[in-house]
C-alpha positions, 0 to 999 in steps of 0.5 A: 614626536614631542607633540604627538607624545603631548597629545597622547599624554593629554588623551590619557589624562582625560581617559583616566579622569573619565575611566579611572583604573584603565590601562595605558594607550600602549597596552590597548593593542593587546587588550583591545579598544578601551572604554575611552576609545569606544566612547567616541567611536563613530561606528564606521569600524568594528573591532576585530574581535567583534566585542565593541565599537560602533552601533549594534547590528540588527541581529545583536539585540538583547531580545532579537528585535530590531536595534532600539525597538525596546527603547522606542517602545519604552519612550512611547509608553512614557509619552502615553502614560508615564508617571512615577508609579511604573517600576524601574529596571533596578526595582524589587517588589519591596523597593517599588512598593516603598517608593509608591507608599512613601512618596507617590500616593496621596494617602495620609496614613499608610505612607507613615510606615515608609518614611525615611529613617523609620525604626522597626517599631514605628514601621510596625506601629503605623502598619498595624494602625492602618489595618486596624483602621481599615477593619473599622472602615469595613464595619462602618461601610458594610451596612451602607453597601448592603442597603445600596445593593439590596435596593433598600427603601425608606418611607416618609410621610408628610403634609403639603398644600394640595389641589383645589380641583374636585375629583371625578365623581361617578354616580350609579343607581344600586338598582340598575334596571327600571322594572316598569318598562312596558316591554317587560309586561307586553302580552307577547312576553307575559302569556308565554311561560318561557319568555315570562321566565326570561324576564322575571328578574326584571319585573317589579316586586309588586307584580311578582306572585310567590308560591305560598306553600312551605318548600323546606324540610322538617326534622324529627323534632319539628324544626325546619331545615334546608331553608331556601335562601333569599337569592333563589327567590326566582325558584319560588315564583308562581307564574300564574299569580305573576301573570295575573298581577302583570295584567293589572299593572298600570304604572308601566314606563316608556323606555324606548331609547333610539333603536332600543324600542319596545318592539326590538326588546320583545323580539330579542327576548323571544330569540333568547339572546339579550346582552347586558349592554342592550338591556341597560340601553333599553331599561337602564338609567342611560339618560342622566336626567333620570338619576341626577335630578339636581346639581350645583357648584360654586362658580369660580368667578362669582362664587355663587352657586350655579347649576352643573347639569350642563353636558359640559360638566358630565361624561357620556354614560359609562356602563358596568355589568353590576351597576348599569349605566353610570354618569361621571361629573368632572371627566376632564380632571387631570387635563390642564384646561385653560392653560396656555399651549403651543401644541396638543402635547402641551395639553396632555393628561397628568398621567401621560399622552396615552389618555386622549382628550386634551388638545390645544385650541387657539393657544389655550388647552381644552378638553373633549371628554365631556358629553358636549365634546368641547368647552368642557368644564373642570370643577374646583372648590374655591375654599375649604369647608362644608358646603363649599363643594358640590351638591347633587340630588339623585333619584334612587327610584326605589319603586323601580327596583327589579326585585329578583335581580337585586336578590340574586346580586345580594343588593338588599338596600336601595340607594345610589352609589357615589364613587370619587376617584381619578382616572387611575381607578375610574372603573373601580366602582366597588370602592364607592359609598352608598347614599340612602334615599330620604337622607342627606349624606355629607362626605368630606374628602381628602387627598393622598399622594403616593410618590415612589422616587425610584423604579425597579429594583427599589419598588414595583411601580410603573411610570407609564401605568394608567390603571390602579392595581385595584382596577387591574385586578377587576379587569382580570376578573372581567376577562376571565368571566367573559372567557369562561362564562360567555365563550368570548375570545379576549386578548390580555389586558393592556395596562389593566384595561381591555382592548376595545370590543366592537359590537353593533346596536340594533341599527347596525352602528358600531359601539366600542365596549370597554367591559366584555362581560357586557356582551354576555347573554343575560338570558342564559340561566347559567350565566349568573352562577358562572359569574359568581364562580369566577368571583369565588375563584378570585377570592380563593386565589386560583385566578388573577394571581399576581402577574409577576409571581415567580418571575425573576429580574436582576439589577446591578449587572446581575448582583441583585435578583428579585423574584416576584417583582414587577419590572415594567419599564422596558417595552422593546417593541413599543406596543404599550405592553411591558416586555416582562408582561408580554414575554414572561407573564402572558406567555404562561399557559398553565401555572401552579395554584393553591386554593385558599388556606392551602397556599400558606405553609406551616411557617406562614409563608406562601408556596414559592411555586405559586404562579410557576409554569406547569404542565401537570399537577406533579409540577406543583409540589409543595415546598414542604414536600408533603403529598397532601399539599400538592398544588393544582395546575390550572389555566393561567389567568394572571393580573399584571398590575404594577402600581403607578409610581406617582398616584393621586388618590381621594379618600373619605375623611368624614361621612355623616347622614341625616334625614332629609328636612321638610323644607328640602323635600317640599322644595324638591317636590314643587320643582318636580311637579312644576316640571312634570306639569309642563311636560304633561301639557306638551304631551298628555299621552306619555307614561310617567312615574310622576304625575302633574300637579293636582289643582282646581278647575276654572269653576273652583272645583279641586281635582285629585285623581290617580292621574295627578299628584298633590304636594303631599304625595310628591313630598312622600315620593321625594322622601322615599326615592331621593338622596342628597349628596354633598361632597366637600374638601375639609381642607386642601392639605394632602398627605404625601407618602414618599418611598425612596431609596435608603442609600442614594448613590450620592449619599453612598459616595459621600459616606464612603468618601468621608469614612475613607478620609477619617479612618485611612486618610484616603480619597477618591484620588487615592483609590484611583492611584491604587488602581494604577498601582494594581495596573502596573503590578499586573504589567510588571509581574513578569519583570518582578518574578522572572526578570523579563525586562519589558519596554514599559520598565523604566530605565533610571537616569544617571545623577545629573542626567540629561534632563535639561540637555538638548539631545538633538545633537548627533554626536551627543546621541552617539556618545550616549549610545556608546555609554550604554554599550560600555555599561552593558559590556562591563556588566556582561564581561567583567572578566574581560574588563579585568583582563584589559586592566590586569595590572597598573604596575606592568612595564611596557615592553 
């Protein structure tokens, strides 16, 4: 008994130390098991009253789930994420935020308001200072964000070293038809009024006879009115006079060119169908030697002037419906000729592999775009300065001008067209300069590069385009003319260029045309008027309007919307046509247009419905609402012309002209006489403009007849028909215009980071912490507002907790579980605890 009582006393002492204020063991039977009994309960027996001891049964959990499920979920959440940001089960919103801003976050400003021991004034001071600084921060960053999300750009202009490669140079005769071709004067053509009228535009001015009577009107005061304009000279031709002059004309030329013979021409004119291409193949300057008489450039090895008349320097003839057969020197411009390579892809053009012509041969890049087909040359200027570039002498052939054709096309000055360009605008011949006969034209050129660092939404440019905007607009006009004036079916231009148009020559060989107007019937009397009408429509703004007009594109996940901007980078079907062009612009059949000045509203802005798809005129209401400003619903001819993001252009920085010197005229005349005399000796029967040199017979008699030229006559012919062209780089410096985003992403991040640190003491890490705070605020909302304890709400460890204790021991784990049950019991049933230990002074029975 003594021993048992001693054990009991010891147990009671331990119980009082662990649970002070508990009742003695003798009273446990009446009040139920004590907290001390429950602490070491192994769970084998349950109290009779079912309120303590052992582990909870599955149906006795707080939320009705399996026992320990919440704890397991909480442990999993802690292992997956954890950290000090998640709230504790005893946190309020205020204490949770105070804990975060007072020690968790890395912010160096707002945390001062949550320091321990803060007084009211200090706390208010730091909160106000933080919000004031935050307002300043917003104002500081506002413009940066506006510039970034509006895709604002900035333009910089600077100079840098350019390339010494000479540009492509295309030369044409402003009078594209040689009027002396014998087919024009054949009796079968001449003696029939109908066929004669058909060839009138091709005849030389010296054989044209005009009606000499006055055909205008006279008003009451005797002044003439309704004067006929020069372009209608055809209407005043007297056929009888012209026919008589044609019979006396002896300066005819043999213009046969393969299958394009005199006989073919006569039969074609009789049929009433003669295409522009066929006419130029017969009577044009298709033979380069007829227009380019001399060409010289410095050799890149010796530095000496050498001839550049070789086919390795020149392209095949290029045909244009206005300027006829033209010829381009340096067609391999842009190809890395002479560089080492391993595959053909290494020899692609600067503008991309879509331009054919480069290939790898024997480990070196070569170009095949010259007329020779191989070993093509690339022209470079060895050093800057006048006389260091290329020199050409061009035969303008003034006496071969087709007078009526020139009048109808308003060409009033003879000369040669010289166009300096890259591949981007190789067909934009209207941008060339005129070189007058009998003069030396010196042209100094410079280089200009446009670089657009970003695509849409910053700029309208394309990284794949192989056409300039000017060339694209011209191509749109040609397509419209071919459809409206020639009845052709022409697909939409691809990247500003035409799909090849296949035709056959008189022998049946297939020819690929890149200009559909060349296949129009030039004998059609209405053709010229129709072509001019379409050109006028372009000037009025009713056709070939901007292909992106009214099209909408978005950026930044729809935050930024651009209307009328090109976005040509996406090509989902990989057919070379941007989706915006193919699916949006080209799909419009009819659109709204306003003619000329009517396009502009009183405020100076253009009508917003320009280019908008329509079905009838009422769909084209003016922005002003005025009925008299109603637009027109027209067939849609659109020019989808995004410029190239990186484009090299050549510009004329200086131009001068002077008379051809006597020395130059005499040297050229002697060279021409020597060549013609040699040809005459080989074929005396051939008809030529130039005659062999007059000379003395073996007996000393000097012969000077109509069948030969003296030196003076040859010099006069040179002065009246030949033009010298000098094209040089004054220096190799190029002007570079760079358009780039005003606020790049890295600059925006730096601006935001610097201002965040300066004004509110935050960094990107702090921002991340704020997102974490927001994340847990959303998750903990049910706990803070409704008291729902979810698994990710942390339970606070007791002081001196088991952080360093091995919890793998089963007895220890059971004790910890029982402690949790004791705490729960005390919280949920305080009156029961009071009943168990109701009085420490009660005596045992």
